[in-house]
N, C-alpha and C positions, 0 to 999 in steps of 0.2 A: 508419247505417253502423257496422260493427264497429270498435272501437278497437284490435283485435289484428291484428298483421301476420301474414299467412299466406304461407309460403314454399312454392312448388311445388318439386319435386325439382331442377329445373334451377337455380332461384334459390338453393336450399340449397347446391348445389355451387359456384355462383359466389361466394356469401358465404364459404364455407370457403376457397376458393382465395385470395380477397382477404385474408382474415385471415392466412393463412400467409405471403403476400407481405409484408404489413405487419410481421409478426413478424420475418421474415428481414432486412428492410431497416432495421428500427428506426424505421419511420414512426410507431409508437405510442410514441415516446420520452416518458418522463414529463415533464410541463411543469415549469419552474422554480417553486419555492415562494417566494413573496414575502410571505405573510401574517405580520404581527407584526414586520416589519423596523423597527429603530430606529437602525441605524448611519447617521450623517449622510452618509457617502460613498455607501453603498449606496442610500439613499433617493433620491439624485440620479442615480447612474450606472446602477443596476440596470434600471429600466424602459427607459432609453435603449438599453443594450446588448442587452437581450432583444429589443427591437423591431428593432434594426439587424441583429443576427446570427442571429436565429431566427424571429421572429414577424412579419416584414414581410408585410402583407396580399397575398395572391395568389401567394406564393412557396413555400408548404408550409413546409419547414424550411430553405430555402436562404438566407433573409435577403436583405439588399440586394445582396450581392456573391457569392452562390452558395456551394457547398459548401466553398470554400477561403477564405472571408472571415475576417478577423482584425483585430487591432489595427492592422495595416498600413494598412487602409482607414479605420479609426476616426480615426486621427490626422490625416487629411486634412479632417475635418469640423469646422467652427467651433464647433458645439455641444459636441463632445467636448473640443476645445481649451479652451473656456471653463470646463468642469467640472474639467479637469486643473489649470488655473490657480487656480480657486476653492478646491480642496481640497489644493493643493500636492502633486500626484501625479506629478511628473516621475519620481520613483521609484515606478513604477506597481505592481509586485509585488515582494515580497521586502523585505530580503535573506533568503535561505534558506541555512542552514548545512548542509554535507554533507562527506562524505569526510574525517572527522576522524581523524587519526593522532596519535601521540605528539609529533610535531614540526611538523605542518602541518594546514591546513584549507582547504576550498574554499567560496567564497561566491557564490551565484547571485543575479542580479537581472533584472528586466524594467523597461525604461524606456518612457516615453510618447513614443516616437519615437527616432530615431538619436541616440546620445549616447556619451560616454566616461566611465568611472568607474575609481576606484582605491580599494582598501581599506587603511586605516591602523590598525595595532594596536601601540601603543607605538612602538618603534623599527623594527618590521617594516612593510614596505610591499609591496603587490602590484604587479605590472606594471599599466600602464594598459590597460584593456580597452574595446574598441569594440563597441557594440551596433548591429545593422543589421536591415533588413527581412527578410533571408534567414533570420535566427534568431528571428523574431518579437520582435525587439528584446530578446533575452536575451543574457546573457554570464556567464561564470564566472571569478572571480579567485582566485588561490592565494596564501596566506600560508605562508611557510616559516621555519625556524629558531626554532621555538617550544619551550618547555620542557614535558616530559611532565607530564600530570595537573595542569594549572595553569589557573586561571580567568583569562580575558582580557575586556577591553572593546575595542570597535572602532568606527570611524566610516567613512563613505563620503564620497568627494569625487566629486560628480556634476556634470560640466561646470563644474568649478571651485568649486562650492558644497559646503560641508561639511554633512553630515547626520549627526546623532548622537542616538540615543534611549536611554532607560534599558534597554531590552531588547536592545540591540546587545551581546551578550555570548556567550561560549561557553567550554567547557572542553576542553582537549586530552585525548586518551586516555592511560591509563597505558602504560608500556612493557611489552613481553612479559616475563613473569617478575616484574613489579613487583606485589606484593600490593596490592589496592585494593578499595574498596567503591563501587559505583555502580549506577544503575538504568537499565534500558532499557524504555521503554513501547511498547505496540503496540495496534493496533485495526483495526477495519473497520466497515462500515455507517455511512458518513459523508456522506449526502446533505446538500446545503446547506439547512438549516432555520433560518431567522433566530432563532427563539425558543430554539434549542438550541445556538447557536454559542459560548456562554459556556464550554463545557467545555474549549475549547482554552486559555483563560487559566488555568483551574484546573490543568490539566495542566502548563502552562509554569511555574506557581508552585512545583511540586515539584522543579524543576531536574533533569530527567532528562538522562543523557548522550546518549541518542538516542531517536528515535521511529521505529517501523516501521509503515508503512502497508501493510496486508496485502490491498489491493484494495478495490473499492467505495469508493475514497477520495473520489470524486465520483460522482454518478449521472448518466451521460450517456445510456445506452441508445440509442445511435445509432452505427451502424457506418460509414456512408458520407458523413457530413457533418462534416468537420473544423471547420467554423465553429461547430457546436453544441458539439463537444468543447472547443474553445478557450474558448467562452463560460463553460462550467462551471468551468474552471480560473481564469479571470479573476475570476469572482464570489467563489470561495472565498478566493483570495489577496488580495482587497481588504478582506476582513473583518478588523477590528482585532485581535480575539482570536487569530485564526489567525496573523496577522503576528507577534504577540508570541512564539508558540511557535516558528515556523520561523526566526526571527532569532536564537534563543538555544539551539536544540537541533539536533543533527545529524539530518537527515531522510533516510530511506531508504524506497523504495516499489516495490511491484510492482502490477500491475493484476489485477482479477478480471473477472467478466462485465460488471458494470454500467459499468465505466470502460474496458473494451476494446471491447465491442460491445453486444449485447442480452442479456436474461436467459438464463442457462444456455448461453451461446454457446461454440462450439468453433472454434478457428482452423484445425485440421487440419495436415497435413504441408506443408512447403515454404512458399514466399513468393509463389505464383502469384496468390492472391486479390488483387484490385486494391486492397482497403482496407488490407491488412496494413502495408505500409511507410509509407503516409501517416499511419495512426493511431499507429504506433510513433514517427514523427517528432514528432507532437504531444506524446506522452508524454515523450520525451527533452527537449523544449523546456520542460517544466514541472516537471522534477525535477532533483535534484543527485546522482544515483547515481554510484558509482565507475566503472561500466561497464554496458553494455547487451548482454548476451550475450557469447560468447567468440570468435566469428569471423563473417566477413561472410556466410557462407551460413546461419548460424543465429543472427541477432540476436534480442533479446527484452528483457524487463524483468528477467530473472534476474541475480543478482550475489551476491558474498559480500564480507565485510569483517571486520576484527578490531578489538576494543577490549580492549587488554591481553591477558588470558588467556581471553577469550571470542571465539568466531568465530560469525558469523551467516551462514546460507545462505538467501537469499531466492529462492524458486522461483517460476517463472511457469507456472501450471497452466492457462493459457488459449490462449496464442498457437499452440502446437503440439498442443493437445488433439485427439485423434481418437477419437471414440466412435461409438455406433450412429447418431447424427444425422448426423455427418460422413460415415459410410460410405454413407449413402443417396445422397450427392451426388458423392463422390469417394473413391478409394482403398478400395473395398469389400474388397480382398484384403489390406490392410495391417493390422498388429496394432494393437489399441487401446492408446492411450498418453495419459498426462496431460502428460508433459514433452517428448516427442519424443526421438529417439535421441541427439542431440548434447548437449542439456541434461542428460539422464540420465547420460551418461558423465562430463560435467563434474562433476555432483553426486557421483557415486560416487568419482571420482578425488580430488576436493577433500576429501571426508570422510576418505579414507584418508591423505592427506598432512597433514591438520591436526594441529598439535601443541598446540592450545588445550585448556585444562582443560575448558571447557564448549563444546559445539557446539549452537547453536540452529537447528533445521531448521524454516523458516517456510513456510507454505502458505496460499493464499487460501481453500482449502476444507478440510474436516475430514479427519482421518486415521483416526479410530476407526470401526469397522463399525456401531456403534449411534448415531452422532452425529445422524443425521437422514435422512429421506426414503428409508430403505433403501439409501442410498448412490447414489441415482440421479444426483447431481451432485457426489459427493465421492469420496474415495479408496477406500472400502471399504464393504461391505454386500452384501446379497443382490441388489440391483439395480445394483451398480457394475460397470462393465466394466474398471475400473482397479485392482482389488485385486491382481491378479497383479504389476503393476508396483510397487505399494506394498510387497508382500511381498518383492519382489526387493531393494528398498532396505533394508528391515528385516533381511533375511537377510545383506546385505552388512555391516551394522553388527555383526551377530553373528559372521560368519565372519572378519572382519578385526579383531575384538576392539576396536572403536572405543568408547571410554568417554566418559561425560559428555554423551550426546545427550539433549536435550529437544525436544519438538515444540510449536509454536504454530500457531494457525489462526484463520480468520475465517469469514465467510459467514452463519451462523445468528445471528439477532439476540438473543443472550443471552450469558452467560459460564459456562464449564464447566471441570471438571477430569476428564480421562479417563485410564485406565490400560489399556495393551495388554500383556498377558502374552506373554512370549517363551519358547518351549520350550528354546532354546539360548542364551539371553542374559538380561540384566537387563530388567525391565519398562520400557516406554517410556511416559512421562507426557506428556500433551498438555494445553495450556492454551489455551482458546478465549475470545476476546473480540471481539464484533462488533456493538456497538450504541453507537457514539459519539454520533451525532446523530439517527439514524433515529427515526421516530415510533411504529412498531409493533414488537412483540416476537414471537419464536417461543417456544412452550411449553418449559418445562424438561424435562429427560430423567431419568427415574428410574434409568436404567442407568449414569449417570455417578457418579463419586465425589462430585461436587458439581455442581449445575446451578442457575442463577438467571436468571430472565427479566426481572424488574424492570419491570413494566408502565409505571410512571411515572418510570423512571430511565434514564439513559444511563451508560455506563461505559467504562473502558479497562482493559487488562491491564498489569501492571508486573512485570518480572523484576529483583529485587534480588540482585546478585551480591556475594559476599564471598570473595575469594581470598586473604585475609590469614591464614587459619587452616590448620592441618595437614590438615584435612578440609574443603575449600572447600564453600560452600553456595550454592544458588539458591533464592530465595523468590518464589513467584508471589503477587501481590496483585491482587484485583479492587477497583477504586476507582470510585466513582460520580461524577456530575457536580458534586456538592457537596464532593468530596474525602474522603468517608467510605469507610473500608475495609470491604468487604463480606465478604472472605475472605482468609486467608493460608495458604499451604501451602509448607513447606520441604522440600527434598531436599538430601542431602549427596552429594558426589562418591563417597563410599563405597557409596552405594546405586545408583550408575549405572556400575558396572563389572562385567566378566565374571567376575572372580575371586570376587567376593561372590556373584554369581548362581550360579556353579558350586558354591560351598560350600553354598548353600541347597538346591540340587537333589540333593545327596548323600543316599542313603538313610540313615536313622538306624541307628546301631550298636546291634546287639542283644547285650546282655551275657549271657554264659552263666549 
């Protein structure tokens, strides 16, 4: 009997249809990686949580409690309660620093069951916050009345018990107009890989002001099972090295395809798809952003914030993305878009209003036309349906004479520097970094100013800002998992303004 499977035409069609259905529903979600685990907490909890929330025999990906399963059910199980007690995990996830201003900060936590907590920082105290099942046992406390650009230590009081760790610290932002030097780190491509999780501790040791998660912050690849989504967040936030980073660094995040839905996914227009609001709710419960979209009819992960004289615009290129794939199923007559009309208007208006010296425009996918795949899943290129919208944003920067704009991006598993020439403005520089913990690399690109894939390395991007000089600077640094600097590239504000660009574009004076 032949060992080869022969598919008759009908079988081939059935297999094709089955594969498409699996891809659309995310039933082929990547399994959690557990090889090489050494963290004592994860060695105990990880197998139990994976089985309970994802791999229960006979349930597909539904786990014991179906697509909405969560820690709310876990806390009812004696086995879970015993592990919480053993590892002192009443503070289950967090704390996570966020929304840092010159005078305030917000601190997020998840508790192992309903609890009350308070944050104490010197003489400053937050209000007492209650966690409950409705919020997946999460809560956010606010500290106010702090001093600009100052380092602080803090403690938590959880159900009357004081919790204090060496990494419970943060620094407030400088005031607007206050010259300062600080770093903002960023990255993407961060699947939970036990043997690679040490990079978070190395990054935390550099004491950045903030970290920007540009999507693919965890690899869920599952659109319709919030139980699986929550599992991946629980896992990452239980890991000690990551806890040290988020407890000491302001964290801001948007999602990309692997943490919103499936690979190269598109949310399309509106909120009618049944998965959209439930998935956004899970995202909101696991991050500490200043806001999630600007109005009820167009929520999302997009937001902006300011650190001194630097403003960051975090764009959501998935939730309202409408490309050829979406057009096959809905809205065939609607224009292609990466952001959707409401988010795009918000971005253009916010850029115009910004008085910041530097404006960082962040995207989960690449801006440059040569960055990869012909633009099939990014902003520009021969295969991209979104270049018209990208050019509209770039033209707006030129027409409104918005200075100090730099671009950052994720998605491709490497680190790059790109330059997009502008006929009516200054060049736009893009810094890509997207291999924090992932195991494989994408090849480097000869078209870039600099491109590095680092087969056996992981890395993050870092923006060092110096607004103390008469011509402020921003330096991009690519730093690997051992803390080694791979590349440094500095720009001055003088290079990122329209007057300088106009002067360079003047024809040379011909002397008689």
